N, C-alpha and C positions, 0 to 999 in steps of 0.2 A: 504492499500501499505505498504510496507517494508521500512523503513527509508531510504536507498541508493537509492530507486526507486524515493522518493520525493524530494532528494536532486538532482537528476539528471534532474527532472523536473522543480526545481526551476531554475538549472543551465541553463538550456533552455530558459526559460522566462526573467530571469537576463540577459541572451547575448541579446535577442531581445531589452533588454532597452540600453544595449551597440551600438548595430547596429543604433538604433534611433540618439545616440547620434554622432556616427560616420557620419551618414548623413547630420547632422545638418552642419558638416563641408564643404558638398558640395557644399552650397549656394544653393539647388536645390528649385526653387519657381513653382507654377503654370503659365501654358501658356496663361490662361485667367481670368480676374479678378472676373469673374461672377464664375468659377470654383473654385477660392483659396476663396471667399466668404462661398460658399456652404462646403468648406472644413473646414473652421474655425467653421462654425454651427454645422458640425458632429463631431468634437471634443469635443466642447463646451459641446454638450447636452450628450455624450457618459461618462458616469460616470467611463470606466475602464481606461481612460485617466486622471491618474492623475497628468501627468504634461502635461499641454497643448501645450506647447511648442515643446518636444518631439514627442507628439501626432500629432500636426501638420505635422511634420517633417516626420512620417512614414506615414501618410495618403497620403501625398503628393507624395512620392515615389512607394508608392503601386498602387496609383491611375495610375501613371507613366507606372508601369508596367504590369496595366489590363486594358489600355485605348482599346487595341486593341481588346478586347472581348467586354467589354461594353463602345460603344462611348457617351450614355447620362452619364454626369457629377452627375447628380443628384442621379439615380441608381447606378452609380459604388460607390460613395461614402458612399451610403446606405448601401452596401453590406459590403465593408471596415469595416466602423464603427460596424456593428452587428457582423461581423466575430471577431473583436478585443473585442467586451464584451463578447460576450458568449464563446470564446477561453477560455479568462483569466478566466471567470467565472467558468469555468472547469477544471482549472489548466493545460490547452494546450497552448503551442506555437503557437502564431496566425499566422506566416508562415506555419506552420503544417497545420492549417485551410484552408488557401488560398491554398497552394498545393493540399489538397485534391478535393477542390471545381473546380480548374483548372482541374485536373483530370478527374471528374467525371461528370462535365459538360461543361467546358470551360467559367462558370461564365453565362450560360443559365439558368435563373429561370425557365422556362417553358420545361425544357427536362425532358422526358419519354423514360424510357429505355424498352427494349424488354418485361423483365421481370416484366415492372410496379414500377420501382423505379422511385420518381418525384423530381424535382427542382434541387437548385444548388447542395446540398451533395448528391443527388440522393436516396432518404431516401424511404426505402417500406412501403407500407402502414399498413403492421401489427403494426409497432412500435406506431401508435397512440394509440392502444389498450394497450400497455406497459409502453408507456412515458406520454400519455397525454389523448386525448377524440377523440371519433370514427369521430367529427365533423371537427378535426381540418386540416386545409388547408395546405396540403405540398407544395403547387406552393409558399405558400405566405412567403415572402422572410425572414423575423425573426423567422416563425415560423419552416421553413427548416432546417436554420443553427443551432437555439436552439437543434432541433431535431439531427441534426447531431453531434454536439458538444458532446451532451450526450450519443450518442450511440458511439462514438470515446471513449470517457473516460472509459465507462463501459468495451470495450475490452481492453483499455489498463491497467485497474485495474484486469482485468481476465487473461491476459498474465504478471502479474507483472511487467509491466512497459516496456516490449519488446515493442518497437513502429513495427518492423516490422511484427512481428507476430498480434500483434493489427491490422495494416493496413491490412492484408490478411483477417481477420476476418470481417472487415467492408466491403471489396471487395467479400467475400464470395468465398475467393480462399485459404483456409488454406493449406499449405504444400508447398505454391508456393511463389517465389521472385518476381516475374513478376512486379504483380502490387505495392508492397511496395518500391522496388526501384525505378520504376517511380516517384512514391511520392516523396521520399526523394531526388531525383534528382531536383525535381520542389520546393522542399521545400530548397533546399542549394540556389536558385536564388531570394527567398524572404527573407532567412537570411544569410546573408554574413557570420555569426560567425559558423554557423554549424559544418563546416570542422574541427575548434575545438574539437569537440564533436564527430567526425564521428566514432570512436570506440565503441560509445555507443548504436549505430543505425545499426550494423551488424548485419542481422538476424540471428538468432539461427537454424540451422538444424536440 
């Protein structure tokens, strides 16, 4: 990936950290002490949360935003923690991954498209032969998110860091902007700093 593109992605990930600090000032807390305990454990057990305080603030806010899709707190917090882990593991902004999940499946881990895409990030079965093993279960939460993040990173590298084009490839709609714009709109909800980088996200026609 060219140096400029690497700097763009690094900036977006850095902005994610700034968002966590901003959220810390909002004094948001879990409405349920059981959920708070689950969130604490999710952060402690997820190595990508290098700062546990910021991690707890982030996962609490993302939990609030995704509660309407996943009512069970344990399931919801597991999805969020794994999305964070595999996003940063692939140099992707966590908010972007959450936006893809929301767009693709509305956080339904059992979702199946009419063409056979599976799970949270709607991964096509052929990717198992490319990235893993034919026996991999694409409905399994971590497996699906791991695959989805690797696929998105592949497309991002292929498109030299152009996020809109990478998203179009992910969706199989190369040359069209509808899907990419939909994801980016959702991404802005998950990451309030994204507007600062909006000029970097304009699709190239």
